[in-house]
mmCIF file of the C-alpha atoms, coordinates in Angstrom:
data_MODEL
# 
_entry.id   MODEL 
# 
loop_
_atom_site.group_PDB 
_atom_site.id 
_atom_site.type_symbol 
_atom_site.label_atom_id 
_atom_site.label_alt_id 
_atom_site.label_comp_id 
_atom_site.label_asym_id 
_atom_site.label_entity_id 
_atom_site.label_seq_id 
_atom_site.pdbx_PDB_ins_code 
_atom_site.Cartn_x 
_atom_site.Cartn_y 
_atom_site.Cartn_z 
_atom_site.occupancy 
_atom_site.B_iso_or_equiv 
_atom_site.pdbx_formal_charge 
_atom_site.auth_seq_id 
_atom_site.auth_comp_id 
_atom_site.auth_asym_id 
_atom_site.auth_atom_id 
_atom_site.pdbx_PDB_model_num 
ATOM 1  C CA . UNK A 1 1  ? 98.984  71.414 26.215  1.00 0.00 ? 1  UNK A CA 1 
ATOM 2  C CA . UNK A 1 2  ? 98.470  69.777 22.614  1.00 0.00 ? 2  UNK A CA 1 
ATOM 3  C CA . UNK A 1 3  ? 94.676  69.452 21.530  1.00 0.00 ? 3  UNK A CA 1 
ATOM 4  C CA . UNK A 1 4  ? 94.034  67.359 18.758  1.00 0.00 ? 4  UNK A CA 1 
ATOM 5  C CA . UNK A 1 5  ? 91.971  68.890 15.461  1.00 0.00 ? 5  UNK A CA 1 
ATOM 6  C CA . UNK A 1 6  ? 90.126  67.323 13.120  1.00 0.00 ? 6  UNK A CA 1 
ATOM 7  C CA . UNK A 1 7  ? 90.669  68.182 9.573   1.00 0.00 ? 7  UNK A CA 1 
ATOM 8  C CA . UNK A 1 8  ? 86.733  69.130 9.029   1.00 0.00 ? 8  UNK A CA 1 
ATOM 9  C CA . UNK A 1 9  ? 87.291  71.175 11.994  1.00 0.00 ? 9  UNK A CA 1 
ATOM 10 C CA . UNK A 1 10 ? 89.811  73.893 10.009  1.00 0.00 ? 10 UNK A CA 1 
ATOM 11 C CA . UNK A 1 11 ? 88.890  76.493 7.528   1.00 0.00 ? 11 UNK A CA 1 
ATOM 12 C CA . UNK A 1 12 ? 91.309  78.301 5.409   1.00 0.00 ? 12 UNK A CA 1 
ATOM 13 C CA . UNK A 1 13 ? 92.432  81.885 6.160   1.00 0.00 ? 13 UNK A CA 1 
ATOM 14 C CA . UNK A 1 14 ? 94.374  82.701 3.397   1.00 0.00 ? 14 UNK A CA 1 
ATOM 15 C CA . UNK A 1 15 ? 97.576  81.748 0.862   1.00 0.00 ? 15 UNK A CA 1 
ATOM 16 C CA . UNK A 1 16 ? 100.723 83.470 1.541   1.00 0.00 ? 16 UNK A CA 1 
ATOM 17 C CA . UNK A 1 17 ? 104.306 83.363 -0.409  1.00 0.00 ? 17 UNK A CA 1 
ATOM 18 C CA . UNK A 1 18 ? 106.622 81.907 2.003   1.00 0.00 ? 18 UNK A CA 1 
ATOM 19 C CA . UNK A 1 19 ? 110.736 82.535 1.475   1.00 0.00 ? 19 UNK A CA 1 
ATOM 20 C CA . UNK A 1 20 ? 113.169 79.808 2.868   1.00 0.00 ? 20 UNK A CA 1 
ATOM 21 C CA . UNK A 1 21 ? 116.945 79.976 2.062   1.00 0.00 ? 21 UNK A CA 1 
ATOM 22 C CA . UNK A 1 22 ? 118.668 76.942 0.990   1.00 0.00 ? 22 UNK A CA 1 
ATOM 23 C CA . UNK A 1 23 ? 122.127 75.418 0.728   1.00 0.00 ? 23 UNK A CA 1 
ATOM 24 C CA . UNK A 1 24 ? 121.655 73.562 -2.397  1.00 0.00 ? 24 UNK A CA 1 
ATOM 25 C CA . UNK A 1 25 ? 119.675 74.579 -5.309  1.00 0.00 ? 25 UNK A CA 1 
ATOM 26 C CA . UNK A 1 26 ? 118.179 71.209 -5.230  1.00 0.00 ? 26 UNK A CA 1 
ATOM 27 C CA . UNK A 1 27 ? 116.742 71.177 -1.525  1.00 0.00 ? 27 UNK A CA 1 
ATOM 28 C CA . UNK A 1 28 ? 113.949 72.503 -0.386  1.00 0.00 ? 28 UNK A CA 1 
ATOM 29 C CA . UNK A 1 29 ? 113.437 72.161 3.610   1.00 0.00 ? 29 UNK A CA 1 
ATOM 30 C CA . UNK A 1 30 ? 111.177 74.706 4.840   1.00 0.00 ? 30 UNK A CA 1 
ATOM 31 C CA . UNK A 1 31 ? 111.030 74.722 8.709   1.00 0.00 ? 31 UNK A CA 1 
ATOM 32 C CA . UNK A 1 32 ? 108.154 75.628 10.848  1.00 0.00 ? 32 UNK A CA 1 
ATOM 33 C CA . UNK A 1 33 ? 109.735 78.579 12.207  1.00 0.00 ? 33 UNK A CA 1 
ATOM 34 C CA . UNK A 1 34 ? 110.517 80.184 9.303   1.00 0.00 ? 34 UNK A CA 1 
ATOM 35 C CA . UNK A 1 35 ? 106.628 79.661 7.959   1.00 0.00 ? 35 UNK A CA 1 
ATOM 36 C CA . UNK A 1 36 ? 105.559 81.100 11.181  1.00 0.00 ? 36 UNK A CA 1 
ATOM 37 C CA . UNK A 1 37 ? 107.926 84.052 11.109  1.00 0.00 ? 37 UNK A CA 1 
ATOM 38 C CA . UNK A 1 38 ? 106.304 85.188 7.930   1.00 0.00 ? 38 UNK A CA 1 
ATOM 39 C CA . UNK A 1 39 ? 102.742 84.765 8.815   1.00 0.00 ? 39 UNK A CA 1 
ATOM 40 C CA . UNK A 1 40 ? 101.108 88.413 8.885   1.00 0.00 ? 40 UNK A CA 1 
ATOM 41 C CA . UNK A 1 41 ? 100.274 89.675 11.861  1.00 0.00 ? 41 UNK A CA 1 
ATOM 42 C CA . UNK A 1 42 ? 96.571  89.823 11.403  1.00 0.00 ? 42 UNK A CA 1 
ATOM 43 C CA . UNK A 1 43 ? 96.506  86.258 11.015  1.00 0.00 ? 43 UNK A CA 1 
ATOM 44 C CA . UNK A 1 44 ? 98.991  85.187 13.778  1.00 0.00 ? 44 UNK A CA 1 
ATOM 45 C CA . UNK A 1 45 ? 96.518  84.648 16.584  1.00 0.00 ? 45 UNK A CA 1 
ATOM 46 C CA . UNK A 1 46 ? 94.463  82.590 14.456  1.00 0.00 ? 46 UNK A CA 1 
ATOM 47 C CA . UNK A 1 47 ? 96.502  80.281 12.715  1.00 0.00 ? 47 UNK A CA 1 
ATOM 48 C CA . UNK A 1 48 ? 96.664  77.002 14.170  1.00 0.00 ? 48 UNK A CA 1 
ATOM 49 C CA . UNK A 1 49 ? 98.228  75.160 11.535  1.00 0.00 ? 49 UNK A CA 1 
ATOM 50 C CA . UNK A 1 50 ? 99.590  75.533 7.753   1.00 0.00 ? 50 UNK A CA 1 
ATOM 51 C CA . UNK A 1 51 ? 100.360 73.750 4.640   1.00 0.00 ? 51 UNK A CA 1 
ATOM 52 C CA . UNK A 1 52 ? 103.354 74.333 1.782   1.00 0.00 ? 52 UNK A CA 1 
ATOM 53 C CA . UNK A 1 53 ? 101.342 73.635 -1.371  1.00 0.00 ? 53 UNK A CA 1 
ATOM 54 C CA . UNK A 1 54 ? 103.324 70.764 -2.935  1.00 0.00 ? 54 UNK A CA 1 
ATOM 55 C CA . UNK A 1 55 ? 105.153 71.780 -6.107  1.00 0.00 ? 55 UNK A CA 1 
ATOM 56 C CA . UNK A 1 56 ? 104.920 75.473 -5.450  1.00 0.00 ? 56 UNK A CA 1 
ATOM 57 C CA . UNK A 1 57 ? 108.230 75.969 -4.852  1.00 0.00 ? 57 UNK A CA 1 
ATOM 58 C CA . UNK A 1 58 ? 109.521 75.108 -8.345  1.00 0.00 ? 58 UNK A CA 1 
ATOM 59 C CA . UNK A 1 59 ? 110.582 77.216 -10.771 1.00 0.00 ? 59 UNK A CA 1 
ATOM 60 C CA . UNK A 1 60 ? 107.453 76.533 -13.256 1.00 0.00 ? 60 UNK A CA 1 
ATOM 61 C CA . UNK A 1 61 ? 107.594 79.389 -16.056 1.00 0.00 ? 61 UNK A CA 1 
ATOM 62 C CA . UNK A 1 62 ? 108.787 82.752 -15.558 1.00 0.00 ? 62 UNK A CA 1 
ATOM 63 C CA . UNK A 1 63 ? 107.854 84.315 -12.366 1.00 0.00 ? 63 UNK A CA 1 
ATOM 64 C CA . UNK A 1 64 ? 109.812 87.491 -11.556 1.00 0.00 ? 64 UNK A CA 1 
ATOM 65 C CA . UNK A 1 65 ? 109.146 87.291 -7.622  1.00 0.00 ? 65 UNK A CA 1 
ATOM 66 C CA . UNK A 1 66 ? 110.652 83.474 -7.762  1.00 0.00 ? 66 UNK A CA 1 
ATOM 67 C CA . UNK A 1 67 ? 113.521 84.760 -9.807  1.00 0.00 ? 67 UNK A CA 1 
ATOM 68 C CA . UNK A 1 68 ? 114.360 87.636 -7.994  1.00 0.00 ? 68 UNK A CA 1 
ATOM 69 C CA . UNK A 1 69 ? 113.931 85.092 -4.608  1.00 0.00 ? 69 UNK A CA 1 
ATOM 70 C CA . UNK A 1 70 ? 116.211 82.529 -5.851  1.00 0.00 ? 70 UNK A CA 1 
ATOM 71 C CA . UNK A 1 71 ? 119.067 84.949 -6.972  1.00 0.00 ? 71 UNK A CA 1 
ATOM 72 C CA . UNK A 1 72 ? 118.988 85.928 -3.448  1.00 0.00 ? 72 UNK A CA 1 
ATOM 73 C CA . UNK A 1 73 ? 119.227 82.692 -2.010  1.00 0.00 ? 73 UNK A CA 1 
ATOM 74 C CA . UNK A 1 74 ? 115.510 81.772 -1.399  1.00 0.00 ? 74 UNK A CA 1 
ATOM 75 C CA . UNK A 1 75 ? 112.905 79.187 -2.790  1.00 0.00 ? 75 UNK A CA 1 
ATOM 76 C CA . UNK A 1 76 ? 109.625 80.380 -2.637  1.00 0.00 ? 76 UNK A CA 1 
ATOM 77 C CA . UNK A 1 77 ? 106.563 78.423 -1.492  1.00 0.00 ? 77 UNK A CA 1 
ATOM 78 C CA . UNK A 1 78 ? 102.663 79.120 -1.543  1.00 0.00 ? 78 UNK A CA 1 
ATOM 79 C CA . UNK A 1 79 ? 101.478 78.271 1.865   1.00 0.00 ? 79 UNK A CA 1 
ATOM 80 C CA . UNK A 1 80 ? 98.239  77.730 3.380   1.00 0.00 ? 80 UNK A CA 1 
ATOM 81 C CA . UNK A 1 81 ? 97.290  79.260 6.499   1.00 0.00 ? 81 UNK A CA 1 
ATOM 82 C CA . UNK A 1 82 ? 94.092  77.414 8.305   1.00 0.00 ? 82 UNK A CA 1 
ATOM 83 C CA . UNK A 1 83 ? 91.966  78.290 11.570  1.00 0.00 ? 83 UNK A CA 1 
ATOM 84 C CA . UNK A 1 84 ? 89.919  76.582 13.331  1.00 0.00 ? 84 UNK A CA 1 
ATOM 85 C CA . UNK A 1 85 ? 86.697  76.464 12.165  1.00 0.00 ? 85 UNK A CA 1 
# 
């Protein structure tokens, strides 16, 4: 059963880097399944929502981790995990 949670009932747990395969270098289409598959086990049971920080997948400046992921066919995103307060 789906229960609604008001935004003021959420608290940030942590931020994680998530990796998303791409078909086109210009397209960033992360899936819910891809994000949940990358949530660390210690946060999985408490996570009730997430937010991919807008623009975090872009290659601004030089970040060796992002460059390596990009070469391997992945966009990276910074994702905030939320738990119920």
